[in-house]
PDB file with SEQRES, HELIX, SHEET and CRYST1 records, atoms N, CA, C and O in Angstrom:
SEQRES   1 A   76  UNK UNK UNK UNK UNK UNK UNK UNK UNK UNK UNK UNK UNK          
SEQRES   2 A   76  UNK UNK UNK UNK UNK UNK UNK UNK UNK UNK UNK UNK UNK          
SEQRES   3 A   76  UNK UNK UNK UNK UNK UNK UNK UNK UNK UNK UNK UNK UNK          
SEQRES   4 A   76  UNK UNK UNK UNK UNK UNK UNK UNK UNK UNK UNK UNK UNK          
SEQRES   5 A   76  UNK UNK UNK UNK UNK UNK UNK UNK UNK UNK UNK UNK UNK          
SEQRES   6 A   76  UNK UNK UNK UNK UNK UNK UNK UNK UNK UNK UNK                  
HELIX    1 AA1 UNK A    2  UNK A    7  1                                   6    
HELIX    2 AA2 UNK A   10  UNK A   18  1                                   9    
HELIX    3 AA3 UNK A   20  UNK A   38  1                                  19    
HELIX    4 AA4 UNK A   41  UNK A   51  1                                  11    
HELIX    5 AA5 UNK A   55  UNK A   69  1                                  15    
CRYST1    1.000    1.000    1.000  90.00  90.00  90.00 P 1           1          
ATOM      1  N   UNK A   1     217.655-174.083 -56.187  1.00  0.00           N  
ATOM      2  CA  UNK A   1     217.734-173.999 -54.749  1.00  0.00           C  
ATOM      3  C   UNK A   1     217.269-172.636 -54.252  1.00  0.00           C  
ATOM      4  O   UNK A   1     216.832-172.500 -53.109  1.00  0.00           O  
ATOM      5  N   UNK A   2     217.364-171.636 -55.109  1.00  0.00           N  
ATOM      6  CA  UNK A   2     216.912-170.294 -54.724  1.00  0.00           C  
ATOM      7  C   UNK A   2     215.419-170.287 -54.417  1.00  0.00           C  
ATOM      8  O   UNK A   2     214.987-169.686 -53.433  1.00  0.00           O  
ATOM      9  N   UNK A   3     214.643-170.947 -55.247  1.00  0.00           N  
ATOM     10  CA  UNK A   3     213.197-171.009 -55.022  1.00  0.00           C  
ATOM     11  C   UNK A   3     212.871-171.752 -53.726  1.00  0.00           C  
ATOM     12  O   UNK A   3     211.977-171.342 -52.985  1.00  0.00           O  
ATOM     13  N   UNK A   4     213.588-172.835 -53.449  1.00  0.00           N  
ATOM     14  CA  UNK A   4     213.378-173.588 -52.225  1.00  0.00           C  
ATOM     15  C   UNK A   4     213.679-172.723 -51.010  1.00  0.00           C  
ATOM     16  O   UNK A   4     212.924-172.726 -50.038  1.00  0.00           O  
ATOM     17  N   UNK A   5     214.780-171.986 -51.065  1.00  0.00           N  
ATOM     18  CA  UNK A   5     215.162-171.135 -49.946  1.00  0.00           C  
ATOM     19  C   UNK A   5     214.126-170.035 -49.703  1.00  0.00           C  
ATOM     20  O   UNK A   5     213.801-169.725 -48.557  1.00  0.00           O  
ATOM     21  N   UNK A   6     213.618-169.454 -50.773  1.00  0.00           N  
ATOM     22  CA  UNK A   6     212.618-168.386 -50.636  1.00  0.00           C  
ATOM     23  C   UNK A   6     211.299-168.910 -50.076  1.00  0.00           C  
ATOM     24  O   UNK A   6     210.559-168.149 -49.452  1.00  0.00           O  
ATOM     25  N   UNK A   7     210.986-170.184 -50.281  1.00  0.00           N  
ATOM     26  CA  UNK A   7     209.743-170.761 -49.773  1.00  0.00           C  
ATOM     27  C   UNK A   7     209.794-171.051 -48.275  1.00  0.00           C  
ATOM     28  O   UNK A   7     208.752-171.209 -47.640  1.00  0.00           O  
ATOM     29  N   UNK A   8     210.991-171.121 -47.711  1.00  0.00           N  
ATOM     30  CA  UNK A   8     211.138-171.422 -46.287  1.00  0.00           C  
ATOM     31  C   UNK A   8     210.676-170.233 -45.445  1.00  0.00           C  
ATOM     32  O   UNK A   8     210.678-169.090 -45.901  1.00  0.00           O  
ATOM     33  N   UNK A   9     210.284-170.526 -44.222  1.00  0.00           N  
ATOM     34  CA  UNK A   9     209.880-169.445 -43.318  1.00  0.00           C  
ATOM     35  C   UNK A   9     211.109-168.610 -42.960  1.00  0.00           C  
ATOM     36  O   UNK A   9     212.243-169.065 -43.107  1.00  0.00           O  
ATOM     37  N   UNK A  10     210.878-167.424 -42.505  1.00  0.00           N  
ATOM     38  CA  UNK A  10     211.975-166.516 -42.153  1.00  0.00           C  
ATOM     39  C   UNK A  10     212.865-167.131 -41.071  1.00  0.00           C  
ATOM     40  O   UNK A  10     214.086-166.986 -41.122  1.00  0.00           O  
ATOM     41  N   UNK A  11     212.270-167.809 -40.104  1.00  0.00           N  
ATOM     42  CA  UNK A  11     213.035-168.440 -39.032  1.00  0.00           C  
ATOM     43  C   UNK A  11     213.967-169.519 -39.580  1.00  0.00           C  
ATOM     44  O   UNK A  11     215.127-169.596 -39.176  1.00  0.00           O  
ATOM     45  N   UNK A  12     213.475-170.341 -40.484  1.00  0.00           N  
ATOM     46  CA  UNK A  12     214.299-171.394 -41.081  1.00  0.00           C  
ATOM     47  C   UNK A  12     215.432-170.781 -41.905  1.00  0.00           C  
ATOM     48  O   UNK A  12     216.562-171.267 -41.858  1.00  0.00           O  
ATOM     49  N   UNK A  13     215.142-169.731 -42.652  1.00  0.00           N  
ATOM     50  CA  UNK A  13     216.178-169.051 -43.431  1.00  0.00           C  
ATOM     51  C   UNK A  13     217.283-168.524 -42.530  1.00  0.00           C  
ATOM     52  O   UNK A  13     218.465-168.708 -42.821  1.00  0.00           O  
ATOM     53  N   UNK A  14     216.907-167.869 -41.437  1.00  0.00           N  
ATOM     54  CA  UNK A  14     217.889-167.321 -40.508  1.00  0.00           C  
ATOM     55  C   UNK A  14     218.711-168.439 -39.878  1.00  0.00           C  
ATOM     56  O   UNK A  14     219.930-168.315 -39.757  1.00  0.00           O  
ATOM     57  N   UNK A  15     218.064-169.524 -39.476  1.00  0.00           N  
ATOM     58  CA  UNK A  15     218.789-170.649 -38.878  1.00  0.00           C  
ATOM     59  C   UNK A  15     219.760-171.281 -39.872  1.00  0.00           C  
ATOM     60  O   UNK A  15     220.879-171.636 -39.502  1.00  0.00           O  
ATOM     61  N   UNK A  16     219.345-171.422 -41.121  1.00  0.00           N  
ATOM     62  CA  UNK A  16     220.239-171.976 -42.136  1.00  0.00           C  
ATOM     63  C   UNK A  16     221.456-171.086 -42.354  1.00  0.00           C  
ATOM     64  O   UNK A  16     222.552-171.582 -42.618  1.00  0.00           O  
ATOM     65  N   UNK A  17     221.268-169.780 -42.244  1.00  0.00           N  
ATOM     66  CA  UNK A  17     222.372-168.855 -42.464  1.00  0.00           C  
ATOM     67  C   UNK A  17     223.222-168.635 -41.218  1.00  0.00           C  
ATOM     68  O   UNK A  17     224.303-168.054 -41.318  1.00  0.00           O  
ATOM     69  N   UNK A  18     222.776-169.072 -40.065  1.00  0.00           N  
ATOM     70  CA  UNK A  18     223.552-168.916 -38.835  1.00  0.00           C  
ATOM     71  C   UNK A  18     224.568-170.041 -38.619  1.00  0.00           C  
ATOM     72  O   UNK A  18     225.633-169.807 -38.049  1.00  0.00           O  
ATOM     73  N   UNK A  19     224.258-171.231 -39.058  1.00  0.00           N  
ATOM     74  CA  UNK A  19     225.126-172.396 -38.844  1.00  0.00           C  
ATOM     75  C   UNK A  19     226.263-172.339 -39.872  1.00  0.00           C  
ATOM     76  O   UNK A  19     225.992-172.371 -41.072  1.00  0.00           O  
ATOM     77  N   UNK A  20     227.534-172.255 -39.434  1.00  0.00           N  
ATOM     78  CA  UNK A  20     228.653-171.987 -40.343  1.00  0.00           C  
ATOM     79  C   UNK A  20     228.771-172.882 -41.578  1.00  0.00           C  
ATOM     80  O   UNK A  20     228.817-172.343 -42.684  1.00  0.00           O  
ATOM     81  N   UNK A  21     228.822-174.192 -41.466  1.00  0.00           N  
ATOM     82  CA  UNK A  21     229.015-175.037 -42.647  1.00  0.00           C  
ATOM     83  C   UNK A  21     227.744-175.088 -43.490  1.00  0.00           C  
ATOM     84  O   UNK A  21     227.809-175.060 -44.719  1.00  0.00           O  
ATOM     85  N   UNK A  22     226.606-175.161 -42.839  1.00  0.00           N  
ATOM     86  CA  UNK A  22     225.323-175.154 -43.554  1.00  0.00           C  
ATOM     87  C   UNK A  22     225.156-173.822 -44.277  1.00  0.00           C  
ATOM     88  O   UNK A  22     224.651-173.776 -45.398  1.00  0.00           O  
ATOM     89  N   UNK A  23     225.578-172.756 -43.637  1.00  0.00           N  
ATOM     90  CA  UNK A  23     225.551-171.413 -44.212  1.00  0.00           C  
ATOM     91  C   UNK A  23     226.268-171.412 -45.555  1.00  0.00           C  
ATOM     92  O   UNK A  23     225.729-170.925 -46.549  1.00  0.00           O  
ATOM     93  N   UNK A  24     227.479-171.953 -45.587  1.00  0.00           N  
ATOM     94  CA  UNK A  24     228.289-171.940 -46.798  1.00  0.00           C  
ATOM     95  C   UNK A  24     227.643-172.760 -47.911  1.00  0.00           C  
ATOM     96  O   UNK A  24     227.639-172.336 -49.066  1.00  0.00           O  
ATOM     97  N   UNK A  25     227.097-173.927 -47.576  1.00  0.00           N  
ATOM     98  CA  UNK A  25     226.455-174.783 -48.570  1.00  0.00           C  
ATOM     99  C   UNK A  25     225.203-174.118 -49.132  1.00  0.00           C  
ATOM    100  O   UNK A  25     224.971-174.146 -50.340  1.00  0.00           O  
ATOM    101  N   UNK A  26     224.400-173.524 -48.259  1.00  0.00           N  
ATOM    102  CA  UNK A  26     223.184-172.828 -48.707  1.00  0.00           C  
ATOM    103  C   UNK A  26     223.561-171.633 -49.583  1.00  0.00           C  
ATOM    104  O   UNK A  26     222.930-171.394 -50.612  1.00  0.00           O  
ATOM    105  N   UNK A  27     224.578-170.889 -49.181  1.00  0.00           N  
ATOM    106  CA  UNK A  27     225.031-169.738 -49.975  1.00  0.00           C  
ATOM    107  C   UNK A  27     225.448-170.167 -51.375  1.00  0.00           C  
ATOM    108  O   UNK A  27     225.063-169.536 -52.359  1.00  0.00           O  
ATOM    109  N   UNK A  28     226.231-171.234 -51.469  1.00  0.00           N  
ATOM    110  CA  UNK A  28     226.687-171.708 -52.777  1.00  0.00           C  
ATOM    111  C   UNK A  28     225.488-172.093 -53.644  1.00  0.00           C  
ATOM    112  O   UNK A  28     225.409-171.690 -54.804  1.00  0.00           O  
ATOM    113  N   UNK A  29     224.571-172.856 -53.098  1.00  0.00           N  
ATOM    114  CA  UNK A  29     223.405-173.288 -53.874  1.00  0.00           C  
ATOM    115  C   UNK A  29     222.518-172.139 -54.307  1.00  0.00           C  
ATOM    116  O   UNK A  29     222.097-172.077 -55.462  1.00  0.00           O  
ATOM    117  N   UNK A  30     222.231-171.233 -53.394  1.00  0.00           N  
ATOM    118  CA  UNK A  30     221.336-170.114 -53.714  1.00  0.00           C  
ATOM    119  C   UNK A  30     221.998-169.143 -54.690  1.00  0.00           C  
ATOM    120  O   UNK A  30     221.375-168.713 -55.660  1.00  0.00           O  
ATOM    121  N   UNK A  31     223.260-168.800 -54.433  1.00  0.00           N  
ATOM    122  CA  UNK A  31     223.949-167.833 -55.300  1.00  0.00           C  
ATOM    123  C   UNK A  31     224.155-168.367 -56.710  1.00  0.00           C  
ATOM    124  O   UNK A  31     223.965-167.628 -57.676  1.00  0.00           O  
ATOM    125  N   UNK A  32     224.540-169.633 -56.851  1.00  0.00           N  
ATOM    126  CA  UNK A  32     224.738-170.179 -58.196  1.00  0.00           C  
ATOM    127  C   UNK A  32     223.421-170.328 -58.945  1.00  0.00           C  
ATOM    128  O   UNK A  32     223.363-170.060 -60.145  1.00  0.00           O  
ATOM    129  N   UNK A  33     222.369-170.747 -58.265  1.00  0.00           N  
ATOM    130  CA  UNK A  33     221.083-170.850 -58.967  1.00  0.00           C  
ATOM    131  C   UNK A  33     220.580-169.470 -59.373  1.00  0.00           C  
ATOM    132  O   UNK A  33     219.977-169.317 -60.435  1.00  0.00           O  
ATOM    133  N   UNK A  34     220.824-168.463 -58.535  1.00  0.00           N  
ATOM    134  CA  UNK A  34     220.432-167.090 -58.879  1.00  0.00           C  
ATOM    135  C   UNK A  34     221.262-166.570 -60.054  1.00  0.00           C  
ATOM    136  O   UNK A  34     220.724-165.935 -60.961  1.00  0.00           O  
ATOM    137  N   UNK A  35     222.569-166.838 -60.040  1.00  0.00           N  
ATOM    138  CA  UNK A  35     223.444-166.388 -61.122  1.00  0.00           C  
ATOM    139  C   UNK A  35     223.066-167.055 -62.445  1.00  0.00           C  
ATOM    140  O   UNK A  35     223.032-166.397 -63.485  1.00  0.00           O  
ATOM    141  N   UNK A  36     222.786-168.341 -62.407  1.00  0.00           N  
ATOM    142  CA  UNK A  36     222.408-169.045 -63.638  1.00  0.00           C  
ATOM    143  C   UNK A  36     221.059-168.578 -64.164  1.00  0.00           C  
ATOM    144  O   UNK A  36     220.836-168.554 -65.375  1.00  0.00           O  
ATOM    145  N   UNK A  37     220.162-168.210 -63.264  1.00  0.00           N  
ATOM    146  CA  UNK A  37     218.841-167.740 -63.693  1.00  0.00           C  
ATOM    147  C   UNK A  37     218.917-166.329 -64.265  1.00  0.00           C  
ATOM    148  O   UNK A  37     218.276-166.040 -65.275  1.00  0.00           O  
ATOM    149  N   UNK A  38     219.693-165.444 -63.635  1.00  0.00           N  
ATOM    150  CA  UNK A  38     219.788-164.050 -64.067  1.00  0.00           C  
ATOM    151  C   UNK A  38     220.789-163.860 -65.205  1.00  0.00           C  
ATOM    152  O   UNK A  38     220.551-163.064 -66.113  1.00  0.00           O  
ATOM    153  N   UNK A  39     221.913-164.590 -65.160  1.00  0.00           N  
ATOM    154  CA  UNK A  39     222.889-164.518 -66.238  1.00  0.00           C  
ATOM    155  C   UNK A  39     223.739-163.253 -66.261  1.00  0.00           C  
ATOM    156  O   UNK A  39     224.344-162.944 -67.287  1.00  0.00           O  
ATOM    157  N   UNK A  40     223.798-162.527 -65.172  1.00  0.00           N  
ATOM    158  CA  UNK A  40     224.576-161.296 -65.100  1.00  0.00           C  
ATOM    159  C   UNK A  40     226.018-161.600 -64.702  1.00  0.00           C  
ATOM    160  O   UNK A  40     226.267-162.497 -63.896  1.00  0.00           O  
ATOM    161  N   UNK A  41     226.963-160.857 -65.265  1.00  0.00           N  
ATOM    162  CA  UNK A  41     228.367-161.043 -64.922  1.00  0.00           C  
ATOM    163  C   UNK A  41     228.601-160.774 -63.441  1.00  0.00           C  
ATOM    164  O   UNK A  41     229.357-161.498 -62.793  1.00  0.00           O  
ATOM    165  N   UNK A  42     227.966-159.751 -62.903  1.00  0.00           N  
ATOM    166  CA  UNK A  42     228.104-159.426 -61.490  1.00  0.00           C  
ATOM    167  C   UNK A  42     227.598-160.563 -60.615  1.00  0.00           C  
ATOM    168  O   UNK A  42     228.202-160.856 -59.583  1.00  0.00           O  
ATOM    169  N   UNK A  43     226.513-161.203 -61.002  1.00  0.00           N  
ATOM    170  CA  UNK A  43     225.966-162.327 -60.233  1.00  0.00           C  
ATOM    171  C   UNK A  43     226.925-163.521 -60.262  1.00  0.00           C  
ATOM    172  O   UNK A  43     227.074-164.221 -59.261  1.00  0.00           O  
ATOM    173  N   UNK A  44     227.578-163.752 -61.412  1.00  0.00           N  
ATOM    174  CA  UNK A  44     228.564-164.823 -61.501  1.00  0.00           C  
ATOM    175  C   UNK A  44     229.776-164.538 -60.615  1.00  0.00           C  
ATOM    176  O   UNK A  44     230.284-165.442 -59.951  1.00  0.00           O  
ATOM    177  N   UNK A  45     230.237-163.297 -60.603  1.00  0.00           N  
ATOM    178  CA  UNK A  45     231.370-162.927 -59.749  1.00  0.00           C  
ATOM    179  C   UNK A  45     231.018-163.120 -58.286  1.00  0.00           C  
ATOM    180  O   UNK A  45     231.827-163.638 -57.516  1.00  0.00           O  
ATOM    181  N   UNK A  46     229.826-162.714 -57.897  1.00  0.00           N  
ATOM    182  CA  UNK A  46     229.382-162.899 -56.516  1.00  0.00           C  
ATOM    183  C   UNK A  46     229.276-164.386 -56.167  1.00  0.00           C  
ATOM    184  O   UNK A  46     229.623-164.783 -55.054  1.00  0.00           O  
ATOM    185  N   UNK A  47     228.807-165.200 -57.094  1.00  0.00           N  
ATOM    186  CA  UNK A  47     228.711-166.650 -56.860  1.00  0.00           C  
ATOM    187  C   UNK A  47     230.101-167.262 -56.689  1.00  0.00           C  
ATOM    188  O   UNK A  47     230.282-168.154 -55.860  1.00  0.00           O  
ATOM    189  N   UNK A  48     231.074-166.798 -57.455  1.00  0.00           N  
ATOM    190  CA  UNK A  48     232.438-167.294 -57.315  1.00  0.00           C  
ATOM    191  C   UNK A  48     233.015-166.879 -55.963  1.00  0.00           C  
ATOM    192  O   UNK A  48     233.687-167.673 -55.304  1.00  0.00           O  
ATOM    193  N   UNK A  49     232.755-165.640 -55.550  1.00  0.00           N  
ATOM    194  CA  UNK A  49     233.235-165.178 -54.249  1.00  0.00           C  
ATOM    195  C   UNK A  49     232.642-165.983 -53.099  1.00  0.00           C  
ATOM    196  O   UNK A  49     233.313-166.225 -52.096  1.00  0.00           O  
ATOM    197  N   UNK A  50     231.399-166.394 -53.242  1.00  0.00           N  
ATOM    198  CA  UNK A  50     230.754-167.184 -52.196  1.00  0.00           C  
ATOM    199  C   UNK A  50     231.311-168.609 -52.180  1.00  0.00           C  
ATOM    200  O   UNK A  50     231.366-169.238 -51.123  1.00  0.00           O  
ATOM    201  N   UNK A  51     231.720-169.119 -53.332  1.00  0.00           N  
ATOM    202  CA  UNK A  51     232.218-170.481 -53.426  1.00  0.00           C  
ATOM    203  C   UNK A  51     233.535-170.666 -52.673  1.00  0.00           C  
ATOM    204  O   UNK A  51     233.758-171.710 -52.060  1.00  0.00           O  
ATOM    205  N   UNK A  52     234.399-169.669 -52.716  1.00  0.00           N  
ATOM    206  CA  UNK A  52     235.645-169.764 -51.947  1.00  0.00           C  
ATOM    207  C   UNK A  52     235.327-169.486 -50.477  1.00  0.00           C  
ATOM    208  O   UNK A  52     234.249-168.966 -50.190  1.00  0.00           O  
ATOM    209  N   UNK A  53     236.200-169.803 -49.554  1.00  0.00           N  
ATOM    210  CA  UNK A  53     235.892-169.692 -48.123  1.00  0.00           C  
ATOM    211  C   UNK A  53     235.408-168.325 -47.630  1.00  0.00           C  
ATOM    212  O   UNK A  53     234.874-168.245 -46.524  1.00  0.00           O  
ATOM    213  N   UNK A  54     235.570-167.267 -48.392  1.00  0.00           N  
ATOM    214  CA  UNK A  54     235.025-165.973 -47.953  1.00  0.00           C  
ATOM    215  C   UNK A  54     233.501-165.987 -47.955  1.00  0.00           C  
ATOM    216  O   UNK A  54     232.866-165.052 -47.467  1.00  0.00           O  
ATOM    217  N   UNK A  55     232.919-167.039 -48.499  1.00  0.00           N  
ATOM    218  CA  UNK A  55     231.473-167.165 -48.536  1.00  0.00           C  
ATOM    219  C   UNK A  55     230.847-167.240 -47.158  1.00  0.00           C  
ATOM    220  O   UNK A  55     229.677-166.894 -46.992  1.00  0.00           O  
ATOM    221  N   UNK A  56     231.607-167.687 -46.161  1.00  0.00           N  
ATOM    222  CA  UNK A  56     231.079-167.761 -44.796  1.00  0.00           C  
ATOM    223  C   UNK A  56     230.794-166.358 -44.271  1.00  0.00           C  
ATOM    224  O   UNK A  56     229.775-166.131 -43.619  1.00  0.00           O  
ATOM    225  N   UNK A  57     231.687-165.423 -44.552  1.00  0.00           N  
ATOM    226  CA  UNK A  57     231.495-164.030 -44.125  1.00  0.00           C  
ATOM    227  C   UNK A  57     230.301-163.418 -44.857  1.00  0.00           C  
ATOM    228  O   UNK A  57     229.486-162.722 -44.251  1.00  0.00           O  
ATOM    229  N   UNK A  58     230.202-163.676 -46.143  1.00  0.00           N  
ATOM    230  CA  UNK A  58     229.068-163.172 -46.923  1.00  0.00           C  
ATOM    231  C   UNK A  58     227.780-163.817 -46.418  1.00  0.00           C  
ATOM    232  O   UNK A  58     226.726-163.182 -46.427  1.00  0.00           O  
ATOM    233  N   UNK A  59     227.857-165.060 -45.982  1.00  0.00           N  
ATOM    234  CA  UNK A  59     226.692-165.750 -45.440  1.00  0.00           C  
ATOM    235  C   UNK A  59     226.172-165.101 -44.169  1.00  0.00           C  
ATOM    236  O   UNK A  59     224.961-164.993 -43.975  1.00  0.00           O  
ATOM    237  N   UNK A  60     227.081-164.669 -43.303  1.00  0.00           N  
ATOM    238  CA  UNK A  60     226.645-163.985 -42.086  1.00  0.00           C  
ATOM    239  C   UNK A  60     226.073-162.612 -42.414  1.00  0.00           C  
ATOM    240  O   UNK A  60     225.130-162.162 -41.762  1.00  0.00           O  
ATOM    241  N   UNK A  61     226.629-161.948 -43.408  1.00  0.00           N  
ATOM    242  CA  UNK A  61     226.045-160.689 -43.880  1.00  0.00           C  
ATOM    243  C   UNK A  61     224.642-160.949 -44.421  1.00  0.00           C  
ATOM    244  O   UNK A  61     223.717-160.177 -44.168  1.00  0.00           O  
ATOM    245  N   UNK A  62     224.494-162.041 -45.168  1.00  0.00           N  
ATOM    246  CA  UNK A  62     223.177-162.417 -45.691  1.00  0.00           C  
ATOM    247  C   UNK A  62     222.194-162.731 -44.577  1.00  0.00           C  
ATOM    248  O   UNK A  62     221.003-162.450 -44.707  1.00  0.00           O  
ATOM    249  N   UNK A  63     222.671-163.304 -43.493  1.00  0.00           N  
ATOM    250  CA  UNK A  63     221.805-163.602 -42.351  1.00  0.00           C  
ATOM    251  C   UNK A  63     221.217-162.307 -41.789  1.00  0.00           C  
ATOM    252  O   UNK A  63     220.012-162.219 -41.550  1.00  0.00           O  
ATOM    253  N   UNK A  64     222.056-161.326 -41.584  1.00  0.00           N  
ATOM    254  CA  UNK A  64     221.570-160.026 -41.099  1.00  0.00           C  
ATOM    255  C   UNK A  64     220.670-159.352 -42.119  1.00  0.00           C  
ATOM    256  O   UNK A  64     219.641-158.777 -41.765  1.00  0.00           O  
ATOM    257  N   UNK A  65     221.056-159.423 -43.373  1.00  0.00           N  
ATOM    258  CA  UNK A  65     220.278-158.791 -44.448  1.00  0.00           C  
ATOM    259  C   UNK A  65     218.902-159.448 -44.568  1.00  0.00           C  
ATOM    260  O   UNK A  65     217.896-158.765 -44.761  1.00  0.00           O  
ATOM    261  N   UNK A  66     218.868-160.757 -44.453  1.00  0.00           N  
ATOM    262  CA  UNK A  66     217.608-161.502 -44.520  1.00  0.00           C  
ATOM    263  C   UNK A  66     216.709-161.148 -43.335  1.00  0.00           C  
ATOM    264  O   UNK A  66     215.490-161.047 -43.472  1.00  0.00           O  
ATOM    265  N   UNK A  67     217.320-160.965 -42.194  1.00  0.00           N  
ATOM    266  CA  UNK A  67     216.567-160.589 -41.000  1.00  0.00           C  
ATOM    267  C   UNK A  67     215.944-159.196 -41.157  1.00  0.00           C  
ATOM    268  O   UNK A  67     214.804-158.975 -40.750  1.00  0.00           O  
ATOM    269  N   UNK A  68     216.694-158.262 -41.747  1.00  0.00           N  
ATOM    270  CA  UNK A  68     216.223-156.883 -41.884  1.00  0.00           C  
ATOM    271  C   UNK A  68     215.332-156.653 -43.108  1.00  0.00           C  
ATOM    272  O   UNK A  68     214.312-155.968 -43.016  1.00  0.00           O  
ATOM    273  N   UNK A  69     215.719-157.228 -44.255  1.00  0.00           N  
ATOM    274  CA  UNK A  69     215.053-156.892 -45.515  1.00  0.00           C  
ATOM    275  C   UNK A  69     214.321-158.047 -46.195  1.00  0.00           C  
ATOM    276  O   UNK A  69     213.746-157.867 -47.268  1.00  0.00           O  
ATOM    277  N   UNK A  70     214.335-159.238 -45.577  1.00  0.00           N  
ATOM    278  CA  UNK A  70     213.589-160.407 -46.054  1.00  0.00           C  
ATOM    279  C   UNK A  70     214.053-160.958 -47.403  1.00  0.00           C  
ATOM    280  O   UNK A  70     213.276-161.609 -48.101  1.00  0.00           O  
ATOM    281  N   UNK A  71     215.302-160.708 -47.774  1.00  0.00           N  
ATOM    282  CA  UNK A  71     215.919-161.355 -48.934  1.00  0.00           C  
ATOM    283  C   UNK A  71     217.423-161.301 -48.768  1.00  0.00           C  
ATOM    284  O   UNK A  71     217.929-160.558 -47.928  1.00  0.00           O  
ATOM    285  N   UNK A  72     218.141-162.079 -49.559  1.00  0.00           N  
ATOM    286  CA  UNK A  72     219.590-162.107 -49.449  1.00  0.00           C  
ATOM    287  C   UNK A  72     220.202-160.846 -50.053  1.00  0.00           C  
ATOM    288  O   UNK A  72     219.603-160.198 -50.911  1.00  0.00           O  
ATOM    289  N   UNK A  73     221.394-160.514 -49.592  1.00  0.00           N  
ATOM    290  CA  UNK A  73     222.124-159.350 -50.071  1.00  0.00           C  
ATOM    291  C   UNK A  73     222.405-159.474 -51.562  1.00  0.00           C  
ATOM    292  O   UNK A  73     223.005-160.457 -51.997  1.00  0.00           O  
ATOM    293  N   UNK A  74     221.982-158.497 -52.345  1.00  0.00           N  
ATOM    294  CA  UNK A  74     222.150-158.456 -53.802  1.00  0.00           C  
ATOM    295  C   UNK A  74     221.539-159.656 -54.515  1.00  0.00           C  
ATOM    296  O   UNK A  74     222.047-160.096 -55.546  1.00  0.00           O  
ATOM    297  N   UNK A  75     220.460-160.177 -53.971  1.00  0.00           N  
ATOM    298  CA  UNK A  75     219.805-161.345 -54.558  1.00  0.00           C  
ATOM    299  C   UNK A  75     218.293-161.117 -54.592  1.00  0.00           C  
ATOM    300  O   UNK A  75     217.521-162.005 -54.230  1.00  0.00           O  
ATOM    301  N   UNK A  76     217.889-159.966 -55.013  1.00  0.00           N  
ATOM    302  CA  UNK A  76     216.458-159.618 -55.035  1.00  0.00           C  
ATOM    303  C   UNK A  76     215.908-159.692 -56.430  1.00  0.00           C  
ATOM    304  O   UNK A  76     214.724-159.433 -56.641  1.00  0.00           O  
TER     305      UNK A  76                                                      
END                                                                             
């Protein structure tokens, strides 16, 4: 799902991260696919944090981060 998200236009990425429930689902998919691809303990911890309801807050942070730096927070 990480590759799919990166292929989307910046506007679509921002819109996906702005909508609360969609935000959480996209965060879970992108973070877990990134963690499984990289295999880092820190990436797994971040994926677990996103999976629990605090992921909505991280998703809004990712929305701002994506707007400013064109990638998700700690997912480069």
